N, C-alpha and C positions, 0 to 999 in steps of 0.2 A: 448632447452633453455627455458623450461617452468617453470615459477615461481610458487612455492607453497606458498600462502600467509601466512599461519601460521608459516612455517619455516622461511620465510623472516622476519616476525614480531619478532620472537624469536631472530634472529640474530641482528636485528636493536635495540631491547630493550637492548641486551647485549652490543652492540657497543656504545650506547649513555649513558649507565649507568642508564637507566630508572628503578628505584627501586620500591619496595613495598611501601617505604615511599613516593616516588613521587606520586604513585597512590593514596594513602590515602590523601595526600595534595590536589590533584586535585579533588578527590571526595568530600572532605569537602568543597571545594570552588565551587561546581557545580552550585549552585544558582547564585553566582557572575558571573560565566562564561556565564550562560544563559543571565543574565542581560546586560553584556557588548557585547555580540555577535553581535547585530545589529550595534553597533558602530564600531566594528572591521570589519564587512562586509563593512561598508562605507569606512573605510580607505583602505581596500583591493581593492575594485572596483573603488574607486576614483583614486588610484595609477595606477591600470591597465588601466583605461579609458583615462589616459593622453597619452598613447601610441597609435598612429593611428592604427597600426596593431591589437592591442588588442581591441581597441574600436570597430573596425569593427566586430571582432569575437563576442564580448559581446553583440552587438546590431544587430546581423545578422537577428534575427527574432523577431517578435512582442512578447514582454513579456519575452524574454530570460533573460535579466539582472535582472528582478524582480524574476524570478525562481531561478537564480543563487544566489541571495542574500538570499533567503529563505533556499536554500541548504547550503550555507555558515554558516548560523546561526545554523542549525542542526549539521553540521560537527564540528563547533567550540565547541558547547556544548558537543558533544560526546567525545571530547578530555578530558573533565573533568569527565564525567561519566564512560568512558571506555566501555560502552555498556554491555559487558560481561567480565568485568575485563581485558580489552585489550587482549582478546583471539581470537578465530577463527572467530567469527562474526565481530569483530572489524577489524581484518586483511583482511577478505574478502571484507568488505565495503571499506577499504582504497585501496585495489587493484582495485576494480571497479571504484573508484574515479580517480585513476591514468589512467585507460583505457579510461575513459570519457575525461580526459584532452587531451590524445593523439588524440582521435576521433574528437574533436572539434578544435584542433590545438593550444591549450594553452601549449606552450613549456616551458621547464625548465628555459630558459633565461627570461621568464616572471614570472614564479611562484616563483623562488628562491628569487628575490628581493622583490616581493610582500609579501612573507612569512616573510621576514626580517622586512618589515613594520609592519606586524601584531604583531610579537614578540616585536618589539620596542614599539609600541603603547599600547599593553597590559601591558608591563612593566611600562610605564608611568602611565597608568590608575591604576595599582596595587599600585603604590607609592601614588598617590592621595587618593586612597581608604584605605590606611593604611595596605596594605597586605605586607607580608614579602618576602624577596628575595627567600626563598625556593619555594614559589609558582611560581615565575617568572622562576626559574631554572627548575622546573618540567614541566611547560608549554613549555618552550623552548625545552626540550628534546623530548616531545611527538610531538611537531611541526616538529622537525627534522626527527623523525620516519615517520610521515605522508608525509613529503617532499620526503623522500627516496623512498616511494612507487610510487610517481608520476614520479620521475626520472627513476626508474627502469622500469616502464611501457614503457617509450620511448625505452629503451634498448631492452626489451623483444620483443616488437612489431616490431621494426626495424630489429632485428636479425632474428626473425621468418619469416619476409617477404623476406629477402635476402636468407635465407635457402630454402624457398619454391620456389622462382623464379629461383634460380641457381641450386638447387639439391645438393649443397655442404653439406659436413658433418659438424657437429658442430666443430670438431677438426680443420678442414681446415679453417673454418671461423675465429676461435679464432687466429690461426697462422697468417692469413692475416691481421687481425686487429692489432695484436701485431707488425707485420712487418711494417705495415703502420704507426703506432704510432712512431716506432723507426726512421722512415725516416723523420718525421716532425721536 
């Protein structure tokens, strides 16, 4: 059950309809994306910090929240630049970001609503700055691609851990999960 980031990226781009036009729109707005990135980081971490569990994770070590904000700014800007036109380097970086979320304990139940806050606030800022809906739509699509990497990291890490600990085959594991889901 090992994810190949570039294949996953291709699949998510297809599923979200993230098009060549979306890429051009984002790249044309890259300077604006960098300009608003610190503000979006503030919305993201202010939202996350209101949750006691997340606040503990975010402030676990000296300077962590500061480093996370800096990383957020880079991540947000990369959604506009695409790094390598949203190719292999972009996919690899998004996969590593997902794994880091798993490692430090930031679960999908925290990231999904926080990402919704970012999409919403970026949309509001776009409107204030006179940007058109196409930019908001393109940003929303790539945010969902990035979010899928984080969610998939949880699935991949959890599945790999169960398979390693139990010695089960992947087929058996999938049947057990499907059976368990059907019983709920």
